[in-house]
LUMDOMI-150397 format. One record per atom (N, C-alpha, C): x, y, z; residue in three letters. Coordinates in steps of 0.001 Angstrom, whole numbers, plus 500000, padded with zeros to 6 digits. Each point is the difference from the previous one (the first is absolute). Layout:
XYZAla/...
***
This chain:
391737601228484548Gly/501111500321499110Gly/501274499291500416Gly/500950500022499101Ile/501303499387500245Ile/501075501028499738Ile/500976500073500867Val/501174500846499771Val/501239499126500063Val/501048500407499304Ala/501230499214499969Ala/501200500920499927Ala/501117499537500496Val/501249500736499898Val/501107498979499739Val/500908500329499100Ala/501157499148499718Ala/501222500628500646Ala/500750499206500754Val/501156500500500735Val/501232499197499596Val/501064500684499684Val/501254499355499623Val/501087500433500974Val/500735499022500561Phe/501129500292500885Phe/501301499629499299Phe/501037500748500297Lys/501311499709499418Lys/500851499137500924Lys/500031500357501281Asp/500898499318500941Asp/499262499382501178Asp/498691499844499907Thr/499193499482501110Thr/499422498643499638Thr/500170499029500916Arg/499420498669499813Arg/498632499932500676Arg/499122499167499463Leu/498665499822500557Leu/499742498525500278Leu/499182499748501001Arg/499568498629500303Arg/498554500052500477Arg/499196499049499552Ile/498588499933500379Ile/499756498809500910Ile/499171500205501015Ala/499569498906500880Ala/498485500075500143Ala/499339498854500065Thr/498541499973500130Thr/499589499004501082Thr/498826500233500559Glu/499400499106500984Glu/498507499905499720Glu/499435498812500175Ala/498552499820499915Ala/499393500240501378Ala/499007500841500070Val/499377500347501280Val/499199498815500532Val/500229499662501258Thr/499288498891500632Thr/499201500447501217Thr/499753501304500113Gly/499233500524501123Gly/500795501010500790Gly/499299500927500631Ser/500671501090500709Ser/500851499511501171Ser/499674498827500549Ala/500776499479501123Ala/501423499647499598Ala/500246499825498700His/501322499618499519His/500772501170499396His/499503501216500164Ser/500609501158499341Ser/501434500232500446Ser/500285499845501280His/501373500211500493His/500949498987499370His/499582498732499979Ala/500843498954499425Ala/500225500224498513Ala/498995500469499303Gln/500154500232498573Gln/500886501208499724Gln/499926501015500864Gly/500921501112499872Gly/501436499562500221Gly/500211499144501002Ala/501346499485500266Ala/500499499154498828Ala/499106499205499402Ala/500393499172498853Ala/500441500872498828Ala/499293501085499756Leu/500405500934498948Leu/501357500617500320Leu/500201500346501273Gly/501278500559500411Gly/501151499039499762Gly/499799498732500348His/501057498998499793His/500297499818498516His/498965500079499162Ala/500200499806498567Ala/500764501159499365Ala/499919501175500609Leu/500606501188499399Leu/501290500456500671Leu/500244499596501226Thr/501120500547500753Thr/501346499731499327Thr/500869500997500068Ala/501361499916499457Ala/500773501198500539Ala/501315499908499984Asn/500824501076500554Asn/499810501324499278Asn/499689499953498698Asp/499869501240499237Asp/498542500373499720Asp/499053499411500766Leu/498595500373499852Leu/499780501402500565Leu/499450500881499183Val/499783501396500411Val/498543500254500368Val/499074499488499189Gly/498599500274500250Gly/499092498904499495Gly/498790499955500566Val/498979499025499597Val/498690500746499807Val/499354499768498859Phe/498664500538499764Phe/499046498822499963Phe/498998500014500884Val/499123498847500167Val/498569500357499643Val/499329499088499307Leu/498583500117499652Leu/499280498782500554Leu/498875500222500678Ser/499325498895500674Ser/498506500007499742Ser/499401498809500061Asp/498548499883500078Asp/499513500939501097Asp/498881500696499756Gly/499552501004500957Gly/498931499566500964Gly/499485498771499870Leu/498857499584500812Leu/500299498890500985Leu/501024499191499744His/500235498805500816His/501379500009500650His/500607501174500103Val/501337500132500580Val/499966501039501111Val/500645499687501114Asn/500221500993501049Asn/501256500777499608Asn/499797501193499491Gly/501122500780499485Gly/501052500307501039Gly/499579500242501232Ser/500954500289501081Ser/500931498817500220Ser/499424498794500050Glu/500813498808500222Glu/500858499663498788Glu/499498500272498801Leu/500800499797498796Leu/501264500851500053Leu/499855501256500377Val/501156500902500107Val/500948499527501101Val/499446499601501147Arg/500863499534501095Arg/500783498755499585Arg/499353499121499246Gly/500695498807499529Gly/501150500342499078Gly/499781500927499078Leu/501074500442499112Leu/501155500594500788Leu/499681500905500928Leu/501044500682500758Leu/500745499055500938Leu/499340498923500447Ser/500662499055500896Ser/501180499316499321Ser/499962499945498677Val/501089499398499225Val/500920501065499414Val/499415501060499444Leu/500785501002499283Leu/500631501047500913Leu/499419500196501188Gly/500516501029500896Gly/499565501388499569Gly/500480501006500699Ser/499570501377499756Ser/500836500725498962Ser/501085499388499535Glu/500873500677499035Glu/499460499917498571Glu/499156499026499725Val/499428499825498663Val/498703500798499910Val/499865500800498969His/498793500793499792His/498872499079499538His/498858500046500694Val/498836499196499634Val/498812500933499807Val/499314499868498868Ser/498792500783499756Ser/499107499217499045Ser/498802500519499742Gly/499075499312499102Gly/498564500257500396Gly/499133499010499772Gly/498601500192500344Gly/499173498740499828Gly/498788500042500560Leu/499030498915499875Leu/499039500327498863Leu/499753499047499140Ala/499128500222498851Ala/498599500379500456Ala/499333500854499217Gly/498659500456500333Gly/498975499571498963Gly/498744500037500408Asp/498882499595499140Asp/498902501056500088Asp/500420501277500036Gly/499025501067500171Gly/499245499841501304Gly/498712500290500000Ala/499183499834501199Ala/499292498651500025Ala/500397499090499095Arg/499301498708499897Arg/500449498989501047Arg/501296499978500335Phe/500548499058500974Phe/499692498548499621Phe/500078499698498713Ala/499661498656499533Ala/501234499186499651Ala/500893500533499159Arg/501161499228499568Arg/501091500953499525Arg/501221499704500373Thr/501143500768499499Thr/500983499047499336Thr/500826500531499112Arg/500915499157499234Arg/501399500587500003Arg/500990499124500015Val/501407500390499947Val/500721499048499055Val/500922500516499201Gly/500770499138499115Gly/501447500449499921Gly/500894499068499727Ala/501418500291499770Ala/500522498970499001Ala/500315500458498801Asp/500393499091498908Asp/498932498945499735Asp/498743500362500261Ala/498871499083499802Ala/498719500829500007Ala/498908499480499455Pro/498736500738500057Pro/499605500271501451Pro/499462501170500287Pro/499557500305501370Pro/498956498996500482Pro/500173499527501231Gln/499105499008500580Gln/499604500409501413Gln/498834499562500488Pro/499648500236501404Pro/500938499225500930Pro/500028500420501263Met/500708499276501063Met/501498499866499717Met/500641501101499641Gly/501432499956499733Gly/500739501180500599Gly/501300499816500205Ile/500896501064500436Ile/501230499942499107Ile/500451501146499536Ala/501191500067499167Ala/500916501097500528Ala/501302499739499954Ala/500973500993500460Ala/501163500041499013Ala/500503501197499740Ile/501142500200499117Ile/501158500531500826Ile/501143499340499922Gly/501211500461500671Gly/500892500749499019Gly/500603501100500458Phe/500897500821499192Phe/501395499926500624Phe/500998499661499185Tyr/501334499699500520Tyr/501068500864499331Tyr/501053500309500777Gly/501162500683499439Gly/500223501368500616Gly/501104500591499651Thr/500389501290500579Thr/499439501187499233Thr/499371499755498855Ala/499535501118499170Ala/498574500435500316Ala/499179499104500543Val/498589500309500197Val/499796500790501300Val/499042500922499958Arg/499681500844501151Arg/498491499955500255Arg/499623499960501277Phe/498596500034500391Phe/499744501203500902Phe/498892500687499743Arg/499508501045500897Arg/498500499784500171Arg/499496500299501175Cys/498580499775500239Cys/499401501140500811Cys/498769500348499687Gly/499268501008500753Gly/498567499564500209Gly/499357500502501039Ser/498602499672500273Ser/499310501197500636Ser/498747500177499665Gly/499221501091500566Gly/498529499644500018Gly/499294500482501014Gly/498581499687500134Gly/499106501182499698Gly/499829500866500975Gly/499129501152499826Gly/498618499810500588Gly/499770498887500710Trp/498703499767500633Trp/499922500746501330Trp/498804500404500374Asp/499765500708501257Asp/499246499096500965Asp/500357500063501273Thr/499298499216501015Thr/498723500707500443Thr/499029499212500469Phe/498797500564500597Phe/499478499024501042Phe/499145500481500853Gly/499545499162501102Gly/501072499902501068Gly/499724499221501032Val/500936499892501120Val/500911498791499803Val/501252500069500475Pro/500863498811499964Pro/499416498897500868Pro/500130498775499548Arg/499480498849500733Arg/501081498940500134Arg/499812499095500961Arg/500975498939500222Arg/499511498695499372Arg/500921499300499345Val/499683498684499448Val/499983499006501156Val/498827499562500381Thr/499868499120501163Thr/499928498518499632Thr/499705499695498732Arg/500054498595499581Arg/500269499937498507Arg/501077499293499640Ser/500361499841498596Ser/500853498750499856Ser/500146499556498764Ser/500861498862499692Ser/500543500201498600Ser/501288500300499905Gly/500587500283498695Gly/499343501212499383Gly/499415499806498808Gly/499319501092499329Gly/498512500067500288Gly/499507499136500896Glu/498573499989500320Glu/499742500793501269Glu/499132500990499891Leu/499666500877501123Leu/498606499658500506Leu/499933499659501290Phe/498721499637500602Phe/499408501126500832Phe/500841500650500832Glu/499453500986500932Glu/500872501243500105Glu/499339501137500119Leu/500631501279500324Leu/499342500521501267Leu/500801500283501022Asp/499476500435501301Asp/498961499023500533Asp/500233498700499729Gly/499116498967500527Gly/498691499833499245Gly/499830500716498886Lys/498768499914499220Lys/500298499464498607Lys/499030499332499357Pro/500242499437498664Pro/500482501056499005Pro/501071499680499292Ala/500593500956499076Ala/499031500386498886Ala/499252499032499480Leu/499085500291498897Leu/498900500955500437Leu/499607499923501277Asp/498989500930500505Asp/500483501441499879Asp/501275500214500322Leu/500557501351499941Leu/499988500512498559Leu/500438499180499070Tyr/500026500421498599Tyr/498584500286499497Tyr/499062499166500348Glu/498624500213499537Glu/499413501282500596Glu/500389500320501216Lys/499528501233500631Lys/500476501218499225Lys/501281500006499628Tyr/500565501163499322Tyr/499613500047498522Tyr/499843498846499355Leu/499706499993498582Leu/498525500206499690Leu/499115499713500953Gly/498579500191499763Gly/499512499150498836Gly/499319500624499031Glu/499465499264498858Glu/501101499369499156Glu/501196500585500022Glu/501101499449499217Glu/500439498627500496Glu/499618499635501232Ala/500391498705500559Ala/499457498841499182Ala/498922500226499246Glu/499443498931499183Glu/500976499571498907Glu/500929500878499637Gly/500960499692498959Gly/501298499413500499Gly/500089499645501285Leu/501219499396500535Leu/500271498657499323Leu/501281499625499766Pro/501205500702500444Pro/500460501124499073Pro/499389500123498807Gly/500473500981499037Gly/499990501423500519Gly/498920500407500687Thr/499911501380500475Thr/501012500295501109Thr/500511498964500667Ala/500995500223501054Ala/501332500484499425Ala/500196499833498676Leu/501209500520499372Leu/500097501510500157Leu/498863500651500176Leu/499992501448500160Leu/500240500410501442Leu/500016499032500911Tyr/500180500285501428Tyr/501012499030500600Tyr/501269500195499716Pro/501028499096500541Pro/500184500211501504Pro/500853499170500580Leu/500255500032501438Leu/501478500297500244Leu/500254501013500792Lys/501368500314500411Lys/500334499162501233Lys/501151499318499962Ile/500413499101501083Ile/501366500432500507Ile/500158500023501338Trp/501326500309500546Trp/500181499384501376Trp/501260499732500309Asp/500391499516501322Asp/500045501202500933Asp/499283499979501132Pro/499997501150500900Pro/501397500428500450Pro/500961499064500023Ser/501358500347500407Ser/500806500624498864Ser/499476499896498747Arg/500680500591498834Arg/498957500701499119Arg/499433501096500491Pro/498891500636499281Pro/500352500526498612Pro/501287500286499742Ser/500376500526498690Ser/500151498902498956Ser/499988498732500450His/500195498872499087His/498640499411499631His/499110500830499477Asp/498657499537499675Asp/499947499453498574Asp/499063499093499766Val/499735499458498664Val/498496500071499759Val/499619499905498736Val/498592500045499627Val/499577498616499528Val/498825499577500412Arg/499480498691499628Arg/498643500152499315Arg/499788499188498966Thr/498742500041499262Thr/499286498657500098Thr/498693500032499897Val/499165498810500185Val/499968499160498726Val/500144498684500171Leu/499867499061498892Leu/498673499246500035Leu/499500499723501205Ala/498776499203500116Ala/499327500281501336Ala/498706499741500062Val/499261500113501253Val/499221498712500231Val/499808499675501272Asp/499205498833500380Asp/498858500511500875Asp/498814500065499441Arg/498869500575500739Arg/499505499075501102Arg/500365498724499950Asn/499599499083501069Asn/500847500197501249Asn/501332500090499814Thr/500893500191501150Thr/500239501469500306Thr/499501500896499111Arg/500161501458500127Arg/501478500395499950Arg/500781499238499235Ser/501434500269499882Ser/500325500537498613Ser/501242500513499865Met/500476500571498744Met/501408499484499741Met/500284499668498745Thr/501326499528499630Thr/500711501089499210Thr/501213500327500439Phe/500784501055499385Phe/501166499405499210Phe/500600500823499123Ala/501079499516499136Ala/501281499706500778Ala/500160500576501175Gly/501190499773500817Gly/499625499797501454Gly/500994499786500829Asp/499766499725501412Asp/499331501164500726Asp/499143499654500950Ile/499396500956500934Ile/500384499506501396Ile/501157500376500529Pro/500469499431501273Pro/499072500331501166Pro/499703498988500802Gln/499191500216501196Gln/500754500913500956Gln/499300500971500576Gly/500624500963500890Gly/500402501289499313Gly/499990500013498670Ser/500358501223499278Ser/498828500973500027Ser/500275501225499600Lys/498964501019499906Lys/499531500091498555Lys/498741500398499815Ala/499419500078498666Ala/499092501217499912Ala/499965500597498798Gln/499138501162499771Gln/499565500018498548Gln/498743500282499765Leu/499471500059498645Leu/500596501176499233Leu/500052499841498657Met/500556501041499146Met/499077500224498802Met/500127501169499407Arg/499293500309498759Arg/500865500968499202Arg/499768500060498711Gly/500871500789499140Gly/499304501158499336Gly/500812500931499506Glu/499528501164499248Glu/500963500201498845Glu/499500500396498844Phe/500790500021498776Phe/501354500678500167Phe/499981501202500537Thr/501229500783500086Thr/501038499327500880Thr/499572499459501128Ser/500953499381500924Ser/500554498700499436Ser/499190499233499256Leu/500497498764499391Leu/501025500310498916Leu/499753501030499211Ala/500974500404498986Ala/501283500478500665Ala/499879500683501140Ala/501184500439500732Ala/500799498814500516Ala/499310498911500366Gly/500693498786500425Gly/500819499405498873Gly/499461500044498780Ala/500738499511498835Ala/501220500869499727Ala/499846501309500176Thr/501129500920499841Thr/501106499680500999Thr/499608499689501229Glu/500976499666501034Glu/500768498732499628Glu/499303498991499471Ala/500664498762499591Ala/501027500278498914Ala/499632500819499014Ala/500915500315498910Ala/501195500811500489Ala/499757500902500931Ser/501088500828500537Ser/501037499148500712Ser/499558498934500655Gln/500933499128500714Gln/500936499280499047Gln/499513499593498819Val/500849499217499103Val/500966500868499197Val/499706501284499853Val/500895500846499198Val/501038500708500842Val/499903499904501317Thr/500980500651500859Thr/501394499434499727Thr/500903500857499557Gly/501364499571499711Gly/500181499307498675Gly/498935499926499189Leu/500096499320498710Leu/500736500893499002Leu/501054499483499401Ser/500756500789499022Ser/499263500012498671Ser/500227501024499209Glu/499332500122498712Glu/500369498855499069Glu/501267499594500038Ser/500428498921499107Ser/499338498679500349Ser/499852499735501312Thr/499323498771500424Thr/498519500060499669Thr/499390501177500186Gly/498571500153499753Gly/499622499702498567Gly/500931500195499050Glu/499693499754498597Glu/499889498510499688Glu/500473499131500886Thr/499961498564499742Thr/499224499281501107Thr/498899500600500433Ser/499237499461501122Ser/498600499577499586Ser/499468499046500759Leu/498621499553499858Leu/499303500171501336Leu/498849500664500000Ala/499206500170501218Ala/498827499038499969Ala/499951499097500989Leu/498893499059500146Leu/499055500539501069Leu/498819500424499583Leu/499024500603500899Leu/498972498954500428Leu/499862499808501299Val/498973499100500535Val/499115500825500921Val/498760500209499579Ser/499054500813500765Ser/498808499135500380Ser/499421500264501146Cys/498904499162500491Cys/498718500237499206Cys/499251498927499780Ile/498735500103499287Ile/499027500921500743Ile/500135500109501323Gly/499138500896500767Gly/500171501447499584Gly/501223500392499683Arg/500260501353499518Arg/499335500199498638Arg/500070498972499166Arg/499387500072498668Arg/498490500173500108Arg/499366499245500878Leu/498553500066500127Leu/499550501332500578Leu/500744500516500963Leu/499621501264500621Leu/500165501168499040Leu/501117500028499272Met/500287501140499145Met/499262499956498669Met/499585498808499562Gly/499257499903498752Gly/500778500605498840Gly/499349500868499239Gln/500668500633498867Gln/501137500928500447Gln/499977500378501269Arg/501070500858500520Arg/501276499216500304Arg/500011498693499711Ile/501201499206500249Ile/501168500514499168Ile/499692500696498906Glu/501049500618499193Glu/500836500964500845Glu/499374500606501014Asp/500726500950500855Asp/501186499331500681Asp/499794498754500432Glu/501057499257500681Glu/501147499690499045Glu/499658499575498796Ile/501032499661499016Ile/500759501243499554Ile/499257501087499786Glu/500643501247499599Glu/500891500551501102Glu/499598499804501254Ala/500815500467501120Ala/501358499314500011Ala/500021498705499686Val/501256499267499922Val/500821500471498807Val/499339500155498852Ala/500700500386498775Ala/500666501367500131Ala/499402500889500782Gln/500561501338500165Gln/501281499995500823Gln/500211498953500784Val/501178499930500862Val/501119499188499358Val/499648498890499348Leu/501020499134499405Leu/500637500671498786Leu/501283499731499745Pro/500631500502498779Pro/499209499569498775Pro/499955500845498997Val/499115499792498866Val/500304498717499245Val/501252499517500046Arg/500353498812499217Arg/499879498702500793Arg/499442500062501193Val/499745498780500774Val/498708499352499497Val/500080498769499520Ala/498808499276499558Ala/499173499596501218Ala/498669500064499870Gln/499119499667501113Gln/498990498943499576Gln/499802499008500845Val/499001498966499775Val/499560499490501364Val/498786499475500100Gly/499565499523501314Gly/498626499376499973Gly/499456499763501213Phe/498685499360500101Phe/499363500364501332Phe/498703499720500102Tyr/499253500226501235Tyr/499903498690500768Tyr/500334500057501280Ser/500250498783500770Ser/499059499836501181Ser/500106498819500634Tyr/499357499736501281Tyr/500992500127501149Tyr/501200500445499723Gly/501020500180501038Gly/501310500374499348Gly/500716500954500593Glu/501236500508499430Glu/501172499608500899Glu/501071499517499401Ile/501177499556500737Ile/501116501006499771Ile/500476500611501086Ala/501034501031499882Ala/500564500293501383Ala/501206500581500072Pro/500547500401501293Pro/499123501058500668Pro/499920499941501325His/499264501005500766His/500793501297499997His/499314501127499855Ser/500690501281499865Ser/500740500405501268Ser/499634499437501155Val/500664500348501261Val/501117499016500329Val/499685498705500014Ser/500987498991500406Ser/500875499518498849Ser/499535500196498759Asn/500670499511498800Asn/499975498477499899Asn/499253499326500870Met/499817498560499913Met/498823499707499080Met/500142498957499184Cys/498950499655499055Cys/498734499576500745Cys/498853500490499529Glu/498712499703500616Glu/498958499772498914Glu/498886499380500394Leu/498823500005499152Leu/499199501246500338Leu/499676500797498986His/499166501185500169His/498682499768499282His/499003500774500373Asn/498742500055499261Asn/499652501467499761Asn/499219500239498967Gln/499494501344499690Gln/501130501012499815Gln/501099499544499435Thr/501211500814499878Thr/500467500017498547Thr/500599501113499604Met/500723500031498736Met/501457499668500296Met/500518498941499409Thr/501416499655500161Thr/500675500034498630Thr/501242500440499995Ile/500768500110498765Ile/501344499314500190Ile/500314499072499120Thr/501319499385499965Thr/500708500512498754Thr/501101500694500194Leu/500783500539498885Leu/501219499112499807Leu/500064499331498853Ile/501109499094499685Ile/500872500659498942Ile/501290500127500294Ser/500937500626499088Ser/501217499102499809Ser/500707500204498916Glu/501249499314499773Glu/501085501021499684Glu/501083499944500740Val/501131500859499742Val/500827499329498914Val/499980500563498832Val/500672499398498839Val/501472500400499988Val/500861499003499925Ser/501454500271500012Ser/500477500422498617Ser/
***
């Protein structure tokens, strides 16, 4: 299906920047290029959409922030292809095409950005140490092949990798900052090298733990994301707002027909006149709920609320 929303601003300027994807090794440089194309003294926020299969989302975000700094709100997501992992498309003022990144800059004193994120996944199994990795490619956990661990826990479901791994994401954290954890989802597996490729970085030396979801807790995560964006929101501003929902395809696959629970959970929190539109992604870009620094998330519901204060 296709969904669309028309948005009109009175006092806000917009600018679009695009990049052709040339491989995950260039993600940082391409993020920086987008930042240079959009940067300006009155830039308030950037919403970015990226190819979901050939981009290192973590490095893309770092590249953007290296130019824009922490004062500019950055959010968005990586395009998804369901459980197929075959091809994703992105477009901006052009037909959607594979291997592209597009970003929209919002300028002026009238526009407002708010963002929230929530997961709801539960950990299981024992925490393990990442003993060998490179970027988003994970080779070993506790000195053993990473794919072996996933196949052990997934059992018969391992035959459906990488698609079935969407139901079992990986929680990653720096042992020195345990509250600053992120969730990572699998994009590809290599049965010859016994390695796994994730949508974002898996730093060597970090801790990792498997996760799984349950309907009620995932819906509660969506409620938490919505609660974050409405905190302090005035009624007058809420009447002229657009909520962009980016939820991970893993949540969609796990919840099935119950995915309505997640959408309804958000709708119950947001003001009734806030328009909502969104998509299921291979990675969500939003500020971290603890540090407030923009990160690549996986298996998360993220909400970007864009408002304009009309004079």
